Steps between C-alpha positions, in 0.01 A plus 500: 500500500779745584688424182189575297456830674868589450479422131185703471676804672793458244259490210318812637826685538617411145166600354519838693853562373394416148207732518712794633764459234233493228361828621840664515560518121518857360234526224506763231200727514238433245424756238193728559273492200456877490863570528611355166600740229227548243568532120444863405167545322356179639180472690694410816715818457176707479372336821819550691559864397142642457271251659198319378208696665348831441297664779209736415317730735151385597245569221761664277673388183789745509848433632678713750877550520 
């Protein structure tokens, strides 16, 4: 019974060390979708530089600066 408990402890320690070393890797940050350079003149370039929404005043069809 004690041998089985001791081997279980060793296995638990090994698993813990393995889990900690797996988490210790330095990972490269992933690219943000909006941070990529857009091709000039493309739809993505327009969305990044101008935006894709137009806001009107209530009950008016004219734009304000």
